[in-house]
matplotlib code that plots the C-alpha trace (Angstrom):
import matplotlib.pyplot as plt

x = [47.3, 45.6, 45.8, 43.4, 41.6, 41.8, 39.8, 41.8, 38.7, 39.4, 36.2, 34.7, 33.0, 31.7, 31.8, 29.8, 30.7, 27.6, 28.6, 31.0, 33.8, 34.2, 33.7, 35.5, 38.3, 41.6, 42.0, 39.1, 39.6, 42.6, 41.0, 38.2, 41.6, 43.7, 40.5, 40.1, 37.4, 37.6, 33.6, 30.6, 28.3, 31.2, 31.0, 34.5, 35.4, 37.7, 38.4, 36.8, 39.9, 40.6, 42.3, 39.9, 36.7, 38.8, 39.4, 34.8, 34.7, 36.4, 34.5, 31.0, 28.8, 30.8, 29.9, 28.0, 28.6, 26.1, 26.4]
y = [19.5, 20.2, 19.2, 16.4, 17.4, 15.0, 15.5, 14.2, 13.6, 17.6, 17.7, 16.8, 13.4, 13.9, 10.8, 10.3, 7.5, 5.7, 2.7, 2.0, -0.2, -1.9, -5.2, -4.2, -6.6, -4.0, -3.8, -2.0, 0.1, 1.4, 2.2, 4.9, 6.2, 6.6, 8.4, 11.2, 9.9, 10.8, 10.3, 8.3, 10.3, 12.9, 14.2, 14.8, 15.7, 13.6, 14.4, 11.9, 10.2, 6.4, 6.4, 7.8, 5.0, 2.4, 3.3, 3.9, 0.5, -1.6, -0.3, 0.3, -1.1, 2.1, 4.4, 6.3, 8.9, 11.3, 14.0]
z = [80.7, 83.5, 86.3, 88.3, 91.4, 93.9, 97.0, 99.6, 102.7, 102.5, 104.9, 109.1, 110.6, 113.5, 115.5, 118.8, 121.8, 122.4, 124.6, 126.4, 126.0, 129.3, 128.3, 125.2, 124.0, 124.4, 120.9, 120.6, 123.4, 121.8, 119.2, 121.2, 122.8, 119.4, 118.4, 121.0, 123.1, 126.6, 127.7, 127.1, 124.7, 123.9, 120.1, 117.8, 114.8, 112.9, 109.2, 106.9, 105.5, 105.3, 108.9, 110.6, 109.0, 109.0, 112.7, 113.2, 110.6, 113.5, 116.9, 115.0, 118.0, 120.1, 117.8, 115.5, 112.5, 113.6, 110.5]

ax = plt.figure().add_subplot(projection="3d")
ax.plot(x, y, z, "-o")
ax.set_aspect("equal")
plt.show()
């Protein structure tokens, strides 16, 4: 039998922090920090996997997917 090839999220996803988290709840501030953002309007690249997608889904009003 041949081995089945799976796509384990080998690509990258570009994220941009577009709105301040000053009035956001503490959990959402921690998500922004966990994604690796340090300043507003910053664009970062992260692996395109379920964990990162889940973090982005928690703060869709603060970040946007660039690509």
